[in-house]
C-alpha positions as CSV (number, residue, x, y, z in Angstrom):
1,E,-20.2,-11.4,39.6
2,P,-20.5,-7.2,40.0
3,A,-22.2,-5.5,36.4
4,A,-19.8,-3.7,34.2
5,P,-20.7,0.4,34.9
6,A,-22.8,1.4,32.1
7,A,-21.5,3.3,29.4
8,P,-22.7,7.1,28.7
9,A,-25.5,7.2,26.4
10,A,-23.3,9.2,23.9
11,A,-20.8,6.3,23.4
12,P,-22.1,3.8,20.8
13,V,-22.1,0.3,21.6
14,K,-19.3,-2.6,20.0
15,R,-20.2,-5.2,21.9
16,L,-22.6,-7.0,23.8
17,D,-22.9,-10.7,24.8
18,N,-24.6,-12.4,22.0
19,L,-23.7,-9.6,19.9
20,F,-20.3,-8.5,18.5
21,F,-17.5,-7.3,16.2
22,I,-15.0,-10.0,15.2
23,E,-13.8,-7.1,12.7
24,E,-14.2,-3.7,12.3
25,P,-14.2,-1.7,9.5
26,K,-10.9,0.0,8.6
27,N,-10.3,3.6,7.9
28,I,-9.8,3.6,3.8
29,S,-7.9,6.3,1.3
30,V,-9.4,6.0,-2.3
31,T,-8.8,8.1,-5.7
32,E,-11.8,9.8,-7.2
33,K,-13.7,7.0,-9.4
34,G,-11.7,4.2,-7.5
35,T,-13.8,1.7,-5.7
36,A,-14.1,1.8,-2.0
37,T,-14.9,-1.4,0.0
38,F,-15.7,-1.7,3.7
39,I,-15.7,-4.8,5.4
40,A,-16.8,-6.1,9.1
41,K,-17.3,-9.6,10.7
42,I,-20.3,-9.7,13.3
43,G,-20.7,-12.3,15.5
44,G,-24.2,-13.1,17.4
45,D,-26.9,-15.2,18.3
46,P,-29.3,-14.8,17.0
47,I,-27.2,-13.6,13.8
48,P,-27.7,-10.0,13.4
49,S,-29.5,-7.6,10.7
50,V,-26.3,-5.4,9.9
51,K,-27.1,-1.8,8.3
52,W,-24.5,1.1,7.0
53,M,-25.2,4.2,7.9
54,K,-23.4,7.9,6.7
55,G,-22.7,10.1,9.1
56,K,-25.4,10.3,12.2
57,W,-28.6,9.8,10.7
58,R,-28.3,8.4,6.8
59,Q,-28.8,5.2,6.2
60,I,-27.0,3.5,2.9
61,T,-29.1,1.6,0.5
62,A,-28.0,-0.6,-2.0
63,G,-28.3,0.3,-6.0
64,G,-26.4,2.6,-8.3
65,R,-22.8,2.6,-7.7
66,I,-23.5,1.0,-4.3
67,S,-23.7,-2.9,-3.1
68,I,-24.2,-4.1,0.0
69,E,-23.9,-8.0,1.0
70,H,-24.4,-9.5,4.3
71,K,-23.5,-13.4,4.4
72,G,-23.7,-14.8,7.9
73,Q,-20.8,-13.6,9.6
74,D,-19.4,-11.1,6.6
75,A,-21.0,-7.5,5.9
76,K,-19.6,-5.9,3.0
77,M,-20.3,-1.7,1.7
78,E,-18.9,-1.2,-2.1
79,I,-18.6,2.2,-2.8
80,R,-17.7,1.9,-7.1
81,E,-17.0,5.6,-9.2
82,A,-16.1,7.5,-5.7
83,T,-16.7,11.3,-5.8
84,K,-15.6,13.8,-2.9
85,S,-19.1,13.9,-1.9
86,D,-18.5,10.3,-0.8
87,A,-16.0,11.3,1.8
88,G,-17.1,11.1,5.5
89,L,-17.7,9.1,8.2
90,Y,-19.6,5.4,7.8
91,R,-20.7,3.5,10.6
92,C,-21.8,-0.5,10.6
93,V,-24.4,-1.1,12.6
94,A,-25.9,-4.5,13.7
95,T,-29.2,-5.6,14.8
96,N,-30.4,-8.7,16.9
97,K,-32.8,-9.3,19.8
98,H,-30.3,-8.5,22.4
99,G,-29.5,-4.7,21.0
100,E,-27.5,-3.0,18.9
101,I,-23.7,-2.3,18.1
102,E,-21.7,-0.3,16.2
103,C,-18.3,1.2,14.9
104,S,-17.4,3.5,12.3
105,A,-14.7,4.0,9.6
106,E,-13.8,7.1,7.7
107,M,-13.2,7.3,4.0
108,A,-11.0,9.7,2.3
109,V,-11.3,10.4,-1.1
110,T,-8.2,11.8,-3.0
111,K,-8.0,14.0,-6.7
112,K,-7.1,11.7,-9.5
113,E,-4.2,14.1,-10.1
114,E,-2.6,13.6,-7.0
115,M,-1.8,10.1,-8.1
116,E,-1.8,10.6,-11.7
117,G,0.1,7.8,-14.2
118,L,0.5,5.5,-10.8
119,G,-2.1,3.3,-12.1
120,D,-3.5,0.9,-9.4
121,I,-1.5,0.1,-6.6
122,R,-3.3,-2.6,-5.6
123,T,-1.7,-6.3,-5.7
124,S,-2.9,-9.7,-5.1
125,P,-0.4,-11.1,-2.1
126,K,-1.3,-15.0,-1.1
127,K,-3.9,-13.7,1.5
128,E,-7.7,-13.6,0.2
129,G,-8.3,-10.0,-0.6
130,D,-6.1,-7.0,-1.9
131,I,-3.7,-4.8,0.0
132,D,-3.0,-1.7,-0.5
133,I,0.9,-1.3,-0.9
134,V,1.1,2.2,0.1
135,E,-0.9,2.0,3.0
136,L,1.4,-0.7,4.2
137,L,4.3,0.7,4.0
138,R,3.1,4.3,4.6
139,G,5.1,5.5,7.9
140,H,7.4,2.6,8.2
141,D,11.5,3.2,7.4
142,P,12.7,2.4,4.0
143,K,15.0,0.1,5.4
144,E,11.6,-1.8,6.6
145,Y,10.1,-2.1,3.3
146,E,11.5,-5.5,1.9
147,R,11.1,-7.3,5.4
148,I,7.0,-6.1,5.4
149,L,6.3,-6.7,1.5
150,T,8.2,-10.2,2.1
151,E,5.8,-11.0,5.2
152,H,2.6,-10.3,3.4
153,G,3.6,-11.6,0.5
154,I,4.0,-8.8,-2.1
155,H,6.2,-9.5,-4.9
156,D,5.1,-7.3,-8.0
157,Y,7.7,-5.3,-8.3
158,R,6.1,-3.0,-10.7
159,A,3.4,-2.3,-8.0
160,I,5.9,-1.9,-5.2
161,L,7.8,0.7,-7.4
162,Q,4.8,2.8,-8.2
163,A,3.5,2.4,-4.4
164,I,7.4,3.3,-3.3
165,E,7.2,6.5,-6.0
166,F,3.8,7.6,-5.0
167,L,5.3,7.4,-1.1
168,K,8.1,9.8,-2.5
169,R,5.7,11.9,-4.6
170,E,3.5,12.0,-1.2
171,K,6.4,13.3,1.3
172,E,7.6,16.1,-1.6
173,M,4.3,17.2,-1.6
174,E,4.5,17.7,2.6
175,T,7.5,18.6,2.9
176,G,7.5,20.9,-0.4
177,K,11.2,19.6,-1.5
178,V,12.7,16.8,-3.3
179,V,12.8,13.8,-0.9
180,R,16.6,12.8,-1.3
181,D,16.6,9.6,0.5
182,A,19.8,7.1,-0.8
183,Q,17.9,4.1,1.1
184,L,14.7,4.8,-1.3
185,R,16.5,5.1,-4.4
186,R,18.8,1.9,-3.2
187,F,15.6,0.1,-2.5
188,I,13.8,1.7,-6.3
189,S,17.1,0.8,-8.2
190,G,17.2,-3.1,-7.0
191,G,18.1,-3.5,-3.7
192,I,15.3,-5.4,-3.1
């Protein structure tokens, strides 16, 4: 079987025969003072060691506001009390005797006042871990909200309404005018 062409030296390797990402960390957005959690699942034989980097060079170490866990396939990095300076590109680098692979995710930190009065917009669905309702609904037509929320088992109406209000305000800030969307109003007023 012919060998695959070699990747350019600059491109990070995401998969080797005995070292691969099962799940890559996702881009996240968190408010100042909030908690950001990056999760990756890594497979390999032997089990790889994992390190987290910020940008090209800075290795992240556990301590203070940062906790790092690696159990079996699961690698997790949590940054508490996030500040604007925490924003940026983070890389998850996994290594075993076969080589090194990496993938990256972006972290955005928004100002507290941009989210003022909304409380925590995360809610626990039937699946393990939290889902960010705002991220789930962002970019979808308000007509689709009910279906999307039902599919994810989200029934916390207070959190849903907060997320919708946030998306509405976000859209107003983007366009510079009040959003007058009858479907959105209908959804908020009980058309759920």
